[in-house]
N, C-alpha and C positions, 0 to 999 in steps of 0.2 A: 044675319050671316052674309047676305048679299051686299049690305051697306059696307061691311068690313072689307069685303073683297074689292068693292069699288074704291074705297079709300086707299087700299094698298096699291091698286092700279094707278090711281091719280098720283100717289106719292112716288111710285117708280117712274112715271112719266115726267114728273117735275125734276127728279134726280137726273134723268137722262138729258133733259133740256139744260139743266144747270151744268152738267159735265161738258155738254157740247159748247156752251158759252165759255166755260173756262178754257177748253182746248183752243177755241178761236182766239181768246185773249192771250194765251201762252204763245200761239203761233205769231201773233202780232208783235209780241215782245222780242222773240228770237228770230224773226224772219230776216231782218237786215243786220248783219254783223258790223259792216263798215262801209262808208262811202268816202272815197278819197280821190285825189289827183294822181295820175300815173305819169311818172317821169318818162321822157322819150327824147329821141334825137330831134324831134320837131322844135324843141326849145333851144337847140344849139345852132340855129341858122342865122344868117345875117339879115334876114327879113322877118317881119312879124309872123308868129305862129299861125298856120292855116287851120289848126284844129286844137281843141282842148279834150284830153282823154280823161274820162271819169271811170273809176273802178268801183263796182258795186259787188260786195261780198255777201252772198245770200246763204241762209241755212237750208232752204228748199227751193225747188224749181218754182218759177212764178212768171206769169205774163206781165208785161210792163208797157207803159206808155209815158213818154217824156214830152212835155209841152213847154213851149216858150212863147210868151205873149199870146196865149190862148191858141197857139198853132201847134199841132202835133208834129214833132220833128223826128222822133224815133219811136218804134214800137216793135214788139215781138216777144220771144220767149227767152227768159234768163234762166240759166241752170244753177244748180247748187254749186257754191264756190265763188271764185272771182270772175266777174264779167267785165269786159272793157267796152265802153260806149264812146265812140268818136263823135264829138259835137263840132260842127263847122263853126269856125271863129267868126267868119264874115267881118263885121265891123267892131268886134269886141275890143280890138287893140288900137282903135282910132283915138280914143281918149279914156281917161280914168272913169270908172263907173262900176255899179253893182248890177248884176244880171240875175233874175230870179227864174228858176226852172221848177216845174211841178212834175214829180215822179209818182205815177200810179202803179201799184203792184196788186195783182190778183192771184190768190191761191184758193181754188175751190169757190166757196161762197164768201171768202174773206177779201175785202178790198182795203188796202192800206195806201195812204198818201203821205208823201214827204216833200218838203220844200227844200230845194238845193239852191244855195246862194253862192255865186261865183263873183268875187270882188277882184277887180283889176285896177292896180295903181301904176301909173306911168310916171317916170321921173327922168329928166334929162340931166346928166351930171354936169357940174360946173366946169366949163372949158379951161379956166385958169388952174383948177385943181388937177385936171387931166394932164395939162402941159407940165405942171410941176412933177407929177408922178412919172411922166415919160423922161424927164431930164435927170432922174436919179441914175447913179452909177450902176452899170450892169457888168457882171463878171461872166466872161465867156470861157468855156473849156472845150478844146478840140482833142479828140482821141481817135486813134486808128488801131483797129484790131485785125489780126490774121488768125482765123479760128477763134480760140479763146485767149490768145496771147496778145497783150497790149504792146504795140510797137512804138507809138508816139503819143505823148500827152502834153498839152500845152495850155496854160491858163493865162488870161489877160483881162485886166480891168479896163472897161471902155468908158471914156469921158466924152461928153458932148463937145468939149472945146478942142479935143485932139482926135486925130484920125486913128482908127483901130489898127494896131500893128501886132503881129504874132512873132514871138521870139523863136529862133531856130531850136529844134529838139536838142536835148542834152546828149553829150557824147556817150559812147558805150563805157561800161565800167572798166574795161581793160584798155582804155585810151591812155596813151603815153604822151603827155604834153611836151616832154623834153626830148623826144625822139623826132628829129626833123623829117625822117623818112615816113614815119607813121602819120605825122600831122599833115603831110602833103598827099598821102595815099587816099584817093577818093573812095576806094572800096572799103577802107577801114572806118570811114566816117559816114557811110550811107548804107542803104539796103537795096536789094534788087527790086526794081519796079515791076518786072515780070512776075517775080515771086509774090509780091504784094497783091498784084492784080489777080493772080491765080488763087491766092488765099481768100481774097474778098469774094471772088466768084464761088468758091467752094462754100464759104460761109453763107452767102445768099441762097445758094441751092439747098443747103442744109436747113436753113430757116423756112424756106418754102415747103420742103418736104415735111418738116415738123408741123407747120400750120395746117397742111392738108390732112395730116393724120389726126389732129386734134378736133374734137367735136365742140363747136361753140356752145357755151352755156348762157342762156338768157335769163337774167334776173329782173323781176318786176319790182320796181320800187314805188311805194305808196307814200304820198305826202299830203299834208293839209295845206302846205304852202310851197310854191315853186317860184324861184327868182331867175329870170332870164334877161337877155338884152339883145337888141337888134339895131340896125342902122335905118334911119329915116331922114329924108330931106326936109328942112324947115321951109317956111314960106319964101325965104331968100334963096333957096336952092342949095344951101349948104348941108352936107351930110352930117347928121348928128347921131350919137349913140343914145338910145333910149333904154332905160332900165324898167322892166315890167315885173311887178310882184303879183302873183296869182294866188288867191286864197279861197278855199272852199269851206262851207259850213252847212249844216242841215238842221231841220227841226220837223217834228211830227205835226200833222194837221188833223 
C-alpha cells in the first residue's frame, strides 16, 4: 500500500516537472513576436544616421541585455508589446559591413538568446547617371489661391537649354477682345493686390488655427530593410551622395 502511494507521488512529481518544462518551452516560442527596424526622421538627414532604432515586440515583460563585440551597450526591462531600442551608429556607416548583436532575454528562470544581424551596404550613385537624370525636362505649375478659390494657375515646361519663363495668366471669361476700352482697362484684366494679400493672410491664419486644433497621430512603421541616403565628401573633398541599405535579420541561439 505504501509503495503504491509512493509511486503515485513520484508520478505526480514527474508530471509537474514535465508540465513546467513544457510551459518554459512554450514561453520560449511565443516570447518574441517580432524584431524589426523602426522608420524614423533620422534617416532623412543630409548626414549619416547617428542611431539605428530596433523594435522588439514581446509577448510578456522581460529583462534584456544587448551586447556588441562582447560589450554590453543596452540593458533594462522590456514590456509586453513593442519596445524601441536606440543603438548608437558610431562608425556603422563608414563602410559596408555586417554587425552582429547578441540579445539576451530573461523571464523568471527562462533565459533566451537571439542573434541580431544588421547589414549595411553603402553605394555611391554614378555621377554620369545623376547628371542625366537632372537634365530631364521638368514641368512647373504655379497656382495662387484666395481662400479655396483658384485665382491664377500657370504651367511651364523647363528645358536646360532655355531660361524658365512664365506665361501671363489667362484673361477673365468675360474679357472682350474687340472692345478697345475693355482691353486697355487695367482693372478689367487684373485683380486687387490688397484683396489678394488679405485673402492669403486669412488663408494662412485659418490653416494655423486648423493645425493647432488637430492632434498629431504618430504611426510606427516596422521594416526588415530601410534605404536612405546622405552626403559625404570623398578623399578629394568633393561632396558625393551615398545610398545606404540597412537590413536586419535574427536567429535563435
